[in-house]
C-alpha positions as CSV (number, residue, x, y, z in Angstrom):
1,X,50.6,174.4,162.0
2,X,49.5,175.1,158.5
3,X,51.9,174.9,155.6
4,X,52.0,178.7,155.0
5,X,52.5,179.3,158.7
6,X,55.4,176.8,158.8
7,X,57.0,178.4,155.8
8,X,56.6,181.9,157.3
9,X,58.1,180.6,160.6
10,X,61.1,179.0,158.7
11,X,61.6,182.3,156.8
12,X,61.7,184.3,160.0
13,X,64.2,181.8,161.5
14,X,66.7,181.9,158.7
15,X,66.5,185.7,158.3
16,X,66.4,186.5,162.0
17,X,69.7,188.4,161.9
18,X,69.0,190.3,158.7
19,X,68.9,194.1,159.2
20,X,68.4,196.9,156.8
21,X,72.0,198.1,157.5
22,X,73.3,194.8,156.0
23,X,71.6,195.7,152.7
24,X,71.7,199.5,152.7
25,X,75.3,200.0,151.5
26,X,74.8,197.5,148.7
27,X,71.6,199.2,147.6
28,X,73.0,202.7,147.7
29,X,76.0,201.6,145.7
30,X,73.9,200.1,143.0
31,X,71.7,203.1,142.9
32,X,74.7,205.4,142.5
33,X,76.1,203.4,139.6
34,X,73.2,202.5,137.2
35,X,74.0,200.8,134.0
36,X,71.9,200.6,130.8
37,X,70.6,197.4,129.1
38,X,73.4,194.9,128.2
39,X,75.9,197.3,129.9
40,X,75.4,195.9,133.4
41,X,79.1,194.8,133.8
42,X,79.7,196.4,137.3
43,X,76.3,195.3,138.6
44,X,76.8,191.7,137.3
45,X,80.3,191.6,138.9
46,X,78.9,192.6,142.3
47,X,76.1,190.0,142.1
48,X,78.5,187.3,140.9
49,X,81.0,188.0,143.7
50,X,78.3,187.9,146.4
51,X,77.0,184.6,145.1
52,X,80.4,183.0,145.0
53,X,81.0,184.1,148.5
54,X,77.8,182.3,149.5
55,X,78.9,179.0,147.9
56,X,77.1,179.3,144.6
57,X,78.6,177.9,141.4
58,X,78.5,181.1,139.3
59,X,78.4,181.6,135.5
60,X,78.8,185.1,134.1
61,X,78.1,186.4,130.6
62,X,74.9,184.5,130.1
63,X,73.0,186.4,127.4
64,X,75.8,188.9,127.2
65,X,75.8,190.3,130.8
66,X,73.5,187.9,132.7
67,X,74.6,186.0,135.8
68,X,73.4,182.6,137.0
69,X,74.3,181.1,140.4
70,X,73.5,177.5,141.3
71,X,73.4,176.1,144.8
72,X,72.8,172.3,144.8
73,X,71.7,171.2,148.2
74,X,70.5,167.6,147.9
75,X,67.4,166.1,146.5
76,X,64.3,168.2,145.9
77,X,62.8,170.8,143.6
78,X,64.7,173.3,141.5
79,X,63.6,176.8,142.3
80,X,64.7,179.8,140.2
81,X,64.7,183.3,141.7
82,X,65.1,186.1,139.1
83,X,66.1,189.8,139.5
84,X,66.7,192.3,136.6
85,X,69.7,194.6,136.7
86,X,69.4,197.4,134.1
87,X,68.6,201.0,134.6
88,X,67.0,203.7,132.4
89,X,68.1,206.7,130.3
90,X,66.5,209.1,132.8
91,X,68.3,212.0,134.5
92,X,67.7,211.6,138.3
93,X,65.9,214.5,140.1
94,X,65.3,212.8,143.5
95,X,67.9,214.9,145.4
96,X,69.0,211.7,147.3
97,X,72.4,211.8,148.8
98,X,73.1,208.5,147.0
99,X,71.7,209.7,143.7
100,X,73.1,208.5,140.4
101,X,76.6,209.6,139.5
102,X,76.0,208.6,135.9
103,X,74.7,211.6,134.0
104,X,71.4,210.8,132.3
105,X,71.1,207.3,133.7
106,X,69.1,206.3,136.7
107,X,67.6,203.3,138.5
108,X,64.1,204.8,137.9
109,X,62.4,201.4,137.9
110,X,63.7,199.9,141.1
111,X,66.1,197.3,139.6
112,X,68.7,198.3,142.1
113,X,66.2,197.1,144.7
114,X,65.6,193.9,142.7
115,X,69.3,193.0,142.7
116,X,69.6,193.9,146.4
117,X,66.6,191.7,147.3
118,X,68.0,188.9,145.1
119,X,71.4,189.0,146.8
120,X,69.9,189.2,150.3
121,X,67.6,186.2,149.6
122,X,70.5,184.2,148.0
123,X,72.7,184.8,151.0
124,X,70.0,184.0,153.6
125,X,69.0,180.7,151.8
126,X,72.6,179.7,151.5
127,X,73.3,180.4,155.2
128,X,70.1,178.4,156.0
129,X,70.7,175.5,153.7
130,X,70.6,173.1,156.6
131,X,66.8,173.7,156.7
132,X,65.9,172.9,153.1
133,X,66.8,170.6,150.3
134,X,66.8,171.0,146.5
135,X,68.5,173.3,144.1
136,X,68.4,177.1,144.2
137,X,69.2,178.9,141.0
138,X,69.6,182.7,141.2
139,X,69.2,184.6,137.9
140,X,70.5,188.1,137.4
141,X,68.9,189.2,134.2
142,X,70.1,191.9,131.9
143,X,68.1,194.3,129.7
144,X,64.6,194.0,130.9
145,X,63.9,197.6,130.0
146,X,64.8,197.0,126.3
147,X,62.8,193.7,126.3
148,X,65.6,191.6,125.1
149,X,67.4,190.3,128.2
150,X,65.3,187.2,129.1
151,X,65.3,186.1,125.4
152,X,69.1,186.6,125.2
153,X,69.6,184.3,128.2
154,X,67.3,181.6,126.8
155,X,69.0,181.9,123.4
156,X,72.4,181.4,125.2
157,X,71.2,178.1,126.6
158,X,69.8,179.1,130.1
159,X,67.3,176.2,129.9
160,X,69.9,173.7,128.9
161,X,73.1,174.8,130.7
162,X,71.5,175.0,134.2
163,X,69.1,172.9,136.2
164,X,65.7,173.1,134.7
165,X,63.3,174.9,137.0
166,X,60.3,173.3,138.6
167,X,59.1,176.8,139.5
168,X,60.2,180.4,138.8
169,X,59.7,183.4,141.1
170,X,60.2,187.2,140.7
171,X,58.9,190.5,142.1
172,X,58.8,194.2,141.2
173,X,59.1,197.4,143.1
174,X,55.9,199.5,142.6
175,X,54.4,202.8,143.7
176,X,51.9,202.5,146.6
177,X,52.3,202.9,150.4
178,X,55.3,200.9,151.5
179,X,54.3,197.6,153.2
180,X,51.9,195.9,150.7
181,X,52.5,192.9,148.5
182,X,49.9,192.8,145.7
183,X,49.3,189.3,144.1
184,X,47.3,188.6,141.0
185,X,46.4,185.0,140.1
186,X,46.3,184.5,136.3
187,X,46.8,187.5,134.0
188,X,49.0,190.0,135.7
189,X,50.7,192.1,133.1
190,X,50.1,193.0,129.5
191,X,51.9,192.0,126.3
192,X,54.1,194.7,124.8
193,X,55.3,195.4,121.3
194,X,57.8,198.1,120.3
195,X,57.4,199.2,116.7
196,X,59.8,201.3,114.6
197,X,58.3,203.3,111.7
198,X,60.2,205.0,108.9
199,X,58.3,207.5,106.7
200,X,60.1,208.1,103.3
201,X,59.5,211.5,101.9
202,X,61.3,213.8,99.4
203,X,63.6,216.3,101.0
204,X,64.2,219.9,99.9
205,X,64.4,223.5,100.8
206,X,62.0,224.9,103.3
207,X,61.2,227.8,100.9
208,X,59.9,225.4,98.2
209,X,57.7,222.8,99.9
210,X,55.9,222.2,96.7
211,X,58.9,220.4,95.4
212,X,59.0,218.0,98.3
213,X,57.0,215.3,100.0
214,X,57.2,216.4,103.7
215,X,57.6,213.4,106.0
216,X,57.1,215.6,109.1
217,X,53.6,216.5,108.0
218,X,52.9,212.9,107.1
219,X,54.3,211.7,110.4
220,X,52.1,214.2,112.2
221,X,49.0,212.8,110.5
222,X,50.1,209.3,111.5
223,X,50.5,210.3,115.1
224,X,47.0,211.9,115.1
225,X,45.3,209.1,113.3
226,X,46.8,206.5,115.6
227,X,45.0,208.0,118.5
228,X,41.7,206.7,117.1
229,X,42.9,203.0,116.9
230,X,42.2,202.2,120.6
231,X,39.2,204.6,120.9
232,X,37.4,203.4,117.8
233,X,38.7,199.9,117.0
234,X,39.0,198.2,120.4
235,X,35.9,197.4,122.4
236,X,35.5,199.3,125.6
237,X,35.6,196.1,127.6
238,X,39.0,195.2,126.2
239,X,42.3,196.7,127.1
240,X,44.8,198.3,124.8
241,X,47.3,201.2,125.0
242,X,49.1,202.7,122.0
243,X,51.8,205.3,122.6
244,X,54.0,207.2,120.2
245,X,57.2,207.6,122.3
246,X,59.5,209.2,119.7
247,X,59.2,211.3,116.6
248,X,62.5,212.3,115.0
249,X,63.0,214.2,111.8
250,X,65.1,216.9,110.3
251,X,68.4,218.7,111.0
252,X,67.8,222.4,110.4
253,X,65.0,225.0,110.5
254,X,64.9,225.5,106.7
255,X,65.5,221.9,105.5
256,X,62.6,219.6,104.8
257,X,64.0,216.2,105.6
258,X,63.8,213.0,103.5
259,X,62.7,210.8,106.4
260,X,60.8,210.8,109.6
261,X,61.3,208.1,112.3
262,X,58.6,207.2,114.8
263,X,58.8,204.8,117.7
264,X,55.6,203.2,119.0
265,X,54.6,201.0,121.9
266,X,51.5,198.8,122.0
267,X,50.1,197.1,125.2
268,X,47.4,194.5,125.0
269,X,46.0,191.7,127.2
270,X,44.3,189.6,124.6
271,X,46.1,188.0,121.5
272,X,43.3,188.8,119.1
273,X,43.2,192.4,120.3
274,X,47.0,192.5,119.8
275,X,46.8,191.3,116.2
276,X,43.9,193.8,115.5
277,X,45.9,196.8,116.9
278,X,49.2,195.8,115.1
279,X,47.2,195.4,111.8
280,X,45.6,198.8,112.4
281,X,49.0,200.4,112.9
282,X,50.3,199.1,109.6
283,X,47.1,200.1,107.8
284,X,47.2,203.7,109.2
285,X,50.9,204.2,108.5
286,X,50.6,202.8,105.0
287,X,47.4,204.8,104.2
288,X,48.8,208.1,105.4
289,X,52.0,207.6,103.3
290,X,49.9,206.8,100.2
291,X,47.7,209.8,100.8
292,X,50.8,212.0,101.0
293,X,52.3,210.6,97.8
294,X,55.4,209.3,99.5
295,X,57.9,208.0,96.9
296,X,58.5,204.7,98.8
297,X,56.3,202.6,101.1
298,X,56.9,203.1,104.8
299,X,58.8,200.6,106.9
300,X,56.9,199.2,109.9
301,X,59.0,196.9,112.0
302,X,58.1,195.2,115.3
303,X,61.6,195.3,117.0
304,X,60.8,193.7,120.3
305,X,57.9,192.0,122.1
306,X,57.0,190.7,125.5
307,X,54.2,188.2,126.1
308,X,51.5,188.6,128.7
309,X,52.6,187.7,132.2
310,X,50.1,185.0,133.4
311,X,50.8,183.7,136.9
312,X,50.0,180.1,137.7
313,X,46.8,180.7,139.8
314,X,47.3,177.9,142.3
315,X,51.0,178.8,142.8
316,X,50.1,182.5,143.3
317,X,47.5,181.6,145.9
318,X,50.1,179.5,147.8
319,X,52.7,182.2,147.8
320,X,50.2,184.9,148.7
321,X,49.1,182.8,151.7
322,X,52.7,182.7,152.9
323,X,53.1,186.5,152.5
324,X,49.9,187.0,154.5
325,X,51.4,184.9,157.3
326,X,54.6,187.0,157.2
327,X,53.2,190.5,156.9
328,X,49.5,190.4,157.9
329,X,46.3,189.5,156.1
330,X,45.6,193.1,154.9
331,X,49.0,193.5,153.2
332,X,48.2,191.2,150.3
333,X,45.4,191.9,147.8
334,X,44.6,191.4,144.2
335,X,45.4,194.5,142.2
336,X,44.2,193.0,138.9
337,X,45.9,193.0,135.5
338,X,48.2,195.9,134.8
339,X,49.1,197.5,131.5
340,X,52.8,197.3,132.4
341,X,54.8,194.6,130.7
342,X,57.7,192.2,131.6
343,X,59.9,189.7,129.8
344,X,60.1,187.6,133.1
345,X,57.9,184.8,131.8
346,X,60.3,184.0,129.0
347,X,62.7,182.5,131.6
348,X,60.1,179.8,132.4
349,X,60.4,176.8,130.0
350,X,57.0,175.8,128.5
351,X,54.8,174.2,131.1
352,X,56.8,175.5,134.1
353,X,54.6,177.5,136.6
354,X,55.8,180.9,137.7
355,X,54.6,183.6,140.1
356,X,55.4,187.4,140.0
357,X,54.1,190.0,142.5
358,X,54.7,193.6,143.6
359,X,56.3,195.2,146.6
360,X,55.0,198.7,147.2
361,X,57.7,201.2,148.0
362,X,56.4,204.8,148.3
363,X,57.7,206.5,151.5
364,X,55.0,207.2,154.0
365,X,55.5,210.9,153.9
366,X,55.3,211.1,150.2
367,X,52.1,208.9,150.2
368,X,50.4,211.0,152.9
369,X,51.2,214.2,151.1
370,X,49.8,213.0,147.7
371,X,46.4,214.5,146.8
372,X,43.4,212.3,146.3
373,X,41.1,210.3,148.5
374,X,41.3,206.8,147.2
375,X,44.2,204.4,146.3
376,X,44.0,204.9,142.6
377,X,43.8,208.7,142.9
378,X,46.9,208.8,145.1
379,X,48.7,206.3,142.9
380,X,48.4,208.8,140.1
381,X,50.0,211.5,142.2
382,X,53.1,209.9,143.6
383,X,56.3,209.3,141.6
384,X,56.0,205.9,139.9
385,X,58.4,203.7,137.9
386,X,60.3,205.5,135.2
387,X,59.9,208.9,136.9
388,X,63.0,210.9,137.6
389,X,61.6,211.3,141.1
390,X,61.2,207.6,141.8
391,X,62.7,207.0,145.2
392,X,61.7,203.8,147.1
393,X,61.6,203.9,150.8
394,X,64.6,202.0,152.4
395,X,62.2,200.3,154.8
396,X,61.4,197.8,152.0
397,X,64.9,196.4,151.9
398,X,64.3,193.6,154.4
399,X,60.7,192.8,153.5
400,X,61.7,192.4,149.8
401,X,64.2,189.7,150.9
402,X,61.6,187.9,153.0
403,X,59.1,187.7,150.1
404,X,61.7,186.0,147.9
405,X,63.0,183.7,150.7
406,X,59.5,182.6,151.7
407,X,58.5,181.9,148.1
408,X,61.5,179.7,147.6
409,X,60.9,177.9,150.9
410,X,57.3,177.3,149.9
411,X,58.6,174.9,147.2
412,X,62.0,173.7,148.4
413,X,62.0,170.5,150.4
414,X,62.3,170.4,154.2
415,X,65.2,168.7,155.8
416,X,64.3,166.1,158.4
417,X,63.3,167.7,161.7
418,X,62.6,171.1,160.2
419,X,59.0,172.3,160.8
């Protein structure tokens, strides 16, 4: 029996009694009670309680609201499994009977699934500890959406206070017909930079614009000019996305404000392209403010960043092989690098390999009703992450546990007599 086949068989053995019903109540409860970044107190408490019940040594409050559970089970590798816990400031429009009860907050990115999968995997591996040896570390990470959660846990000593990982695994719910597990060896996700811009004008009465320096007009020119950065300063063969996500200015119809605030996001896949785009943002903002005669230079601040997610290629091929054994050859494919971003890789100490993959979650009926002939066309026409209509199919509850369990078992040692 090949190693992937043996790992798949062991995964099936220790999860044989796992049913969707065992996970459904937990998942629905988490979905009903979403919590924003660094406010995941209820979610963290639920995770910590389930880990303690499974025999883990649990530490709460790591990086403010993070949870770390350690299950030492003899000699062998140290495997970290990570799931993120925070929700988004999105008002849910799914119509689900277990929709969010928190107004304006929703698990629109699937982190409720991530926590459910993490708990299910932790409990299955704890119950099956007689079949493996090593140390399992379960990480409930806060604040992925704000980009600061992984960094906060590392700054709080995650790499020193807990067993150092030999490998780190994670996964993400994604749009696509439920039942696929895309893997990408190497570059998988883009780097991300959030930038705050403050334009300083001179406020005054709307009836006398000549006595002011209008930051709204200047901001509008900045937004328009930024659209040419990617189209005219980045080669067509290179990847970059520049988004202006917020533009705030003013308080009344007839008041020209003194300031305008813009929030930008930059996605890149190459460090040199990143530096070129960030420099262009600063140049455009500064130039437009000078052209407008602003009384003070603008403020341009990179407030958070996530690095590229680059899977260890050999590790990814190993885990993908196990997932093919579990779910079928055609269920695993290379989707290629995405423009989405993650802070997952920050949890891996320098030199430690990691692997991160997707679990597709679109309900069959939604996928079949979506217009378009090919995969990419349909992907653009089904609710994706961050949509108020994002509603993963419950059929992915058990498979998402199996993907994590099998990845962990691919590296944990086998107890004597275990295939």
